[in-house]
C-alpha positions in Angstrom: -4.7 -39.0 -8.9 -8.3 -40.1 -8.3 -11.3 -38.0 -9.4 -12.3 -37.5 -5.8 -8.9 -36.0 -5.0 -9.0 -33.7 -8.1 -12.5 -32.5 -7.2 -11.4 -31.8 -3.6 -8.4 -29.8 -4.7 -10.6 -27.8 -7.2 -13.1 -27.1 -4.4 -10.4 -25.9 -2.0 -8.9 -23.7 -4.7 -12.2 -22.1 -5.3 -12.7 -21.6 -1.6 -9.3 -20.0 -1.2 -10.1 -17.6 -4.0 -13.4 -16.6 -2.4 -11.8 -16.2 1.0 -9.1 -13.9 -0.4 -11.8 -11.7 -2.0 -13.5 -11.5 1.4 -10.3 -10.3 2.9 -9.9 -7.3 0.5 -13.6 -6.4 0.1 -14.5 -3.4 2.2 -16.9 -4.2 5.0 -18.6 -0.8 5.0 -19.4 1.8 2.4 -16.7 2.0 -0.3 -16.8 5.8 -0.3 -15.3 6.0 3.2 -12.1 4.5 1.8 -11.8 7.0 -1.0 -9.6 10.1 -0.4 -11.6 13.2 0.2 -9.2 15.6 -1.4 -8.7 16.2 -5.1 -5.9 14.5 -6.9 -4.1 17.8 -7.5 -4.1 18.5 -3.7 -2.8 15.0 -2.9 0.0 15.3 -5.4 1.0 18.7 -4.1 1.1 17.4 -0.6 3.2 14.5 -1.7 5.8 16.7 -3.4 5.8 19.1 -0.5 6.6 16.2 1.9 9.3 15.0 -0.5 10.9 18.4 -0.5 10.9 18.4 3.3 12.6 15.0 3.3 15.2 16.3 0.9 15.9 19.3 3.1 16.3 17.2 6.2 18.7 14.8 4.3 20.7 17.7 3.0 21.0 19.2 6.5 22.1 15.9 7.9 24.7 15.4 5.3 26.1 18.9 5.9 26.2 18.2 9.6 28.1 15.0 9.0 30.6 16.7 6.7 31.1 19.5 9.2 31.6 16.9 12.1 34.2 15.0 10.0 36.1 18.1 8.9 
């Protein structure tokens, strides 16, 4: 491989790295992407939603068992 080819590949590798940083870097103020609620509130909401999903799944399983029986 010639030196010119190696330099070109290195250049494009650096450019790819810079472009991927540009894709993930927020375009506005970073604070607007941060959650506004406390961590405790978000965890509580997550577990409440998980409980609701489990209740729905349980009801669906019971309905399926009842329909089969």
